[in-house]
DRENDO-1510 file (C-alpha; in Angstrom, 1 decimal, always signed):
<recs>
REC; n; res; u; v; w
REC; 1; MET; -13.5; +15.7; +25.5 .
REC; 2; ALA; -14.5; +12.1; +26.3 .
REC; 3; SER; -16.3; +11.8; +29.6 .
REC; 4; SER; -14.9; +8.4; +30.5 .
REC; 5; ALA; -11.5; +9.8; +31.4 .
REC; 6; ALA; -12.8; +12.8; +33.3 .
REC; 7; SER; -15.4; +11.1; +35.4 .
REC; 8; GLY; -13.3; +11.5; +38.6 .
REC; 9; GLN; -12.8; +15.2; +38.2 .
REC; 10; SER; -15.0; +18.0; +39.4 .
REC; 11; PRO; -17.0; +19.9; +36.8 .
REC; 12; ARG; -14.6; +22.9; +37.1 .
REC; 13; ALA; -11.6; +20.7; +36.7 .
REC; 14; ARG; -13.1; +19.2; +33.5 .
REC; 15; GLU; -13.8; +22.7; +32.2 .
REC; 16; ILE; -10.2; +23.6; +32.9 .
REC; 17; ALA; -8.9; +20.5; +31.2 .
REC; 18; ALA; -11.1; +21.2; +28.2 .
REC; 19; ALA; -9.8; +24.7; +27.9 .
REC; 20; ALA; -6.2; +23.5; +28.2 .
REC; 21; LEU; -6.9; +20.9; +25.4 .
REC; 22; ALA; -8.4; +23.6; +23.2 .
REC; 23; LEU; -5.4; +25.8; +23.7 .
REC; 24; LEU; -3.0; +22.9; +23.0 .
REC; 25; GLU; -4.9; +22.0; +19.8 .
REC; 26; GLU; -5.1; +25.7; +18.6 .
REC; 27; ASP; -1.6; +26.9; +19.5 .
REC; 28; GLY; +0.6; +23.8; +20.2 .
REC; 29; PRO; +2.5; +23.2; +23.4 .
REC; 30; ASP; +3.8; +26.8; +23.4 .
REC; 31; GLY; +0.2; +28.0; +23.8 .
REC; 32; LEU; -0.4; +25.9; +26.8 .
REC; 33; SER; +0.3; +27.9; +30.0 .
REC; 34; MET; -1.5; +28.1; +33.2 .
REC; 35; ARG; -2.1; +31.8; +32.7 .
REC; 36; ARG; -3.7; +31.2; +29.3 .
REC; 37; VAL; -5.8; +28.4; +30.6 .
REC; 38; ALA; -7.0; +30.6; +33.4 .
REC; 39; GLU; -7.9; +33.4; +31.0 .
REC; 40; ARG; -9.8; +30.9; +28.8 .
REC; 41; VAL; -12.0; +29.8; +31.7 .
REC; 42; GLY; -12.3; +33.4; +33.1 .
REC; 43; ILE; -10.5; +33.1; +36.4 .
REC; 44; ARG; -7.1; +34.2; +37.7 .
REC; 45; ALA; -4.2; +31.9; +37.3 .
REC; 46; PRO; -3.8; +31.2; +41.1 .
REC; 47; SER; -7.4; +30.1; +41.2 .
REC; 48; LEU; -6.6; +27.2; +38.9 .
REC; 49; TYR; -4.6; +25.5; +41.6 .
REC; 50; LYS; -7.8; +25.1; +43.6 .
REC; 51; HIS; -8.9; +22.6; +40.9 .
REC; 52; VAL; -5.7; +21.2; +39.5 .
REC; 53; PRO; -2.5; +20.8; +41.6 .
REC; 54; ASP; -0.1; +21.8; +38.9 .
REC; 55; LYS; +0.6; +21.8; +35.2 .
REC; 56; GLU; +1.8; +18.2; +35.2 .
REC; 57; ALA; -1.6; +17.1; +36.6 .
REC; 58; LEU; -3.4; +19.3; +34.0 .
REC; 59; GLU; -1.3; +17.7; +31.2 .
REC; 60; ALA; -2.1; +14.2; +32.7 .
REC; 61; ALA; -5.8; +15.1; +32.5 .
REC; 62; ILE; -5.4; +16.1; +28.8 .
REC; 63; ILE; -3.4; +12.9; +28.1 .
REC; 64; SER; -6.1; +10.9; +29.8 .
REC; 65; GLU; -8.7; +12.4; +27.5 .
REC; 66; GLY; -6.4; +11.6; +24.6 .
REC; 67; PHE; -6.2; +8.0; +25.6 .
REC; 68; ALA; -10.0; +7.9; +26.0 .
REC; 69; ASP; -10.5; +9.4; +22.5 .
REC; 70; LEU; -8.0; +7.0; +21.0 .
REC; 71; ALA; -9.7; +4.1; +22.7 .
REC; 72; GLU; -13.1; +5.3; +21.3 .
REC; 73; ALA; -11.5; +5.5; +17.8 .
REC; 74; PHE; -10.3; +1.9; +18.1 .
REC; 75; GLU; -13.5; +0.6; +19.6 .
REC; 76; ALA; -15.6; +2.2; +16.8 .
REC; 77; LEU; -13.7; -0.1; +14.3 .
REC; 78; ALA; -14.7; -3.3; +15.9 .
REC; 79; PRO; -12.7; -5.3; +13.4 .
REC; 80; ALA; -11.9; -8.9; +13.9 .
REC; 81; GLY; -9.8; -11.4; +12.2 .
REC; 82; PRO; -6.9; -10.7; +9.9 .
REC; 83; ASP; -7.9; -7.1; +9.2 .
REC; 84; ALA; -8.0; -6.1; +12.9 .
REC; 85; LEU; -4.4; -5.0; +13.1 .
REC; 86; ALA; -4.6; -3.0; +9.9 .
REC; 87; GLY; -7.7; -1.2; +11.3 .
REC; 88; VAL; -6.1; -0.4; +14.6 .
REC; 89; MET; -3.0; +0.9; +12.9 .
REC; 90; ARG; -5.1; +3.1; +10.5 .
REC; 91; ALA; -7.0; +4.5; +13.5 .
REC; 92; TYR; -3.8; +5.2; +15.4 .
REC; 93; ARG; -2.3; +7.1; +12.4 .
REC; 94; GLY; -5.5; +9.0; +11.8 .
REC; 95; PHE; -5.8; +10.1; +15.4 .
REC; 96; ALA; -2.2; +11.4; +15.4 .
REC; 97; LEU; -2.6; +13.2; +12.0 .
REC; 98; ARG; -5.8; +14.8; +13.1 .
REC; 99; ARG; -4.5; +15.8; +16.6 .
REC; 100; PRO; -0.7; +16.2; +16.3 .
REC; 101; HIS; -0.2; +18.4; +19.3 .
REC; 102; LEU; -2.2; +16.1; +21.6 .
REC; 103; TYR; -0.4; +13.1; +20.1 .
REC; 104; ARG; +3.0; +14.6; +20.8 .
REC; 105; LEU; +1.9; +15.5; +24.4 .
REC; 106; MET; +0.8; +11.9; +24.9 .
REC; 107; THR; +3.9; +10.3; +23.4 .
REC; 108; GLY; +6.8; +12.8; +23.6 .
REC; 109; ARG; +8.1; +12.2; +27.1 .
REC; 110; PRO; +7.9; +9.8; +30.0 .
REC; 111; LEU; +4.3; +9.1; +31.0 .
REC; 112; ALA; +3.1; +10.0; +34.5 .
REC; 113; ARG; +0.9; +6.9; +34.8 .
REC; 114; ASP; +0.1; +7.6; +38.4 .
REC; 115; LEU; -1.6; +10.9; +37.4 .
REC; 116; LEU; -3.8; +9.4; +34.6 .
REC; 117; ALA; -7.4; +8.5; +34.9 .
REC; 118; PRO; -7.6; +4.9; +36.2 .
REC; 119; GLY; -7.7; +2.3; +33.4 .
REC; 120; VAL; -7.6; +4.8; +30.5 .
REC; 121; GLU; -4.2; +3.6; +29.1 .
REC; 122; ALA; -5.2; +0.0; +29.4 .
REC; 123; ARG; -8.4; +0.7; +27.6 .
REC; 124; ALA; -6.6; +2.4; +24.7 .
REC; 125; ALA; -4.1; -0.5; +24.5 .
REC; 126; GLN; -6.7; -3.3; +24.6 .
REC; 127; PRO; -7.8; -3.2; +20.9 .
REC; 128; LEU; -4.1; -3.4; +19.8 .
REC; 129; LEU; -3.5; -6.3; +22.2 .
REC; 130; GLU; -6.6; -8.1; +20.8 .
REC; 131; ALA; -5.5; -7.4; +17.2 .
REC; 132; THR; -2.2; -9.1; +17.9 .
REC; 133; GLY; -3.9; -12.2; +19.4 .
REC; 134; GLY; -3.0; -11.2; +23.0 .
REC; 135; ASP; +0.7; -11.3; +22.3 .
REC; 136; ASP; +2.2; -8.5; +24.5 .
REC; 137; ASP; +5.5; -8.5; +22.6 .
REC; 138; LEU; +3.9; -8.3; +19.2 .
REC; 139; ALA; +1.6; -5.6; +20.4 .
REC; 140; ARG; +4.5; -3.5; +21.7 .
REC; 141; ALA; +6.4; -4.0; +18.4 .
REC; 142; ALA; +3.3; -2.9; +16.5 .
REC; 143; TRP; +2.9; +0.1; +18.7 .
REC; 144; ALA; +6.6; +1.0; +18.2 .
REC; 145; PHE; +6.2; +0.7; +14.5 .
REC; 146; ALA; +3.1; +2.8; +14.5 .
REC; 147; HIS; +4.6; +5.5; +16.7 .
REC; 148; GLY; +7.9; +5.6; +14.7 .
REC; 149; MET; +6.1; +5.9; +11.4 .
REC; 150; THR; +3.7; +8.5; +12.8 .
REC; 151; ILE; +6.2; +10.7; +14.5 .
REC; 152; LEU; +8.4; +10.6; +11.4 .
REC; 153; GLU; +5.5; +11.6; +9.2 .
REC; 154; LEU; +4.4; +14.4; +11.6 .
REC; 155; ASN; +7.9; +15.7; +11.6 .
REC; 156; GLY; +8.2; +15.7; +7.8 .
REC; 157; ARG; +11.2; +13.3; +7.9 .
REC; 158; PHE; +10.3; +11.1; +5.0 .
REC; 159; PRO; +11.7; +12.1; +1.6 .
REC; 160; PRO; +9.4; +13.9; -0.8 .
REC; 161; GLY; +7.4; +11.5; -2.8 .
REC; 162; ALA; +7.7; +8.6; -0.3 .
REC; 163; ASP; +4.6; +6.4; -0.5 .
REC; 164; LEU; +3.8; +6.3; +3.2 .
REC; 165; ASP; +0.6; +4.4; +2.7 .
REC; 166; ARG; +2.5; +1.6; +1.0 .
REC; 167; ALA; +5.1; +1.7; +3.8 .
REC; 168; TRP; +2.4; +1.4; +6.4 .
REC; 169; ARG; +0.8; -1.6; +4.6 .
REC; 170; ALA; +4.2; -3.3; +4.3 .
REC; 171; GLY; +4.8; -2.8; +8.1 .
REC; 172; VAL; +1.4; -4.0; +9.1 .
REC; 173; GLU; +1.7; -7.1; +6.8 .
REC; 174; ALA; +5.1; -7.9; +8.3 .
REC; 175; LEU; +3.7; -7.6; +11.8 .
REC; 176; ALA; +0.6; -9.7; +11.0 .
REC; 177; ALA; +2.8; -12.4; +9.5 .
REC; 178; ALA; +5.0; -12.4; +12.6 .
REC; 179; GLY; +2.0; -13.0; +14.6 .
REC; 180; GLY; +0.9; -15.9; +12.5 .
REC; 181; ALA; -2.1; -14.0; +11.0 .
REC; 182; PRO; -2.8; -14.8; +7.3 .
</recs>
């Protein structure tokens, strides 16, 4: 787990969040229970609540780590110019395909922003905003396109034989053109 999102947590809370993330990644959302997290870290379930207030807070810690990891993936690209948007979109898709359970937890329901690590969502959004030339509306449209394509792909909703790479390129090219990029 990325340390940037967890810096405000106690070491034990970070250990609990890491165990919860591991369970999520291994078994999906059905495998994520406070009882199983407690077993994973070797304590009784009621003792978890000394370190995390409730399951929602634990999920927010996991989501914060997801945003930090996504931001790191974007920042590792460091693309500039006309290829910036394509790079961010590839990184977004790659993150979701590698970590589908975490991705769904991050995007599948309303976001408890007040429980997230400070600044983590903005850090993850910044590379997309930069790739769209600072245009908030275009960045939101690009995110909506990326999320829609990603969740449909994860859910197996495209017809067999659909060329998803070509569909992604077409979408990114249309978004880039809408933003005035060459």
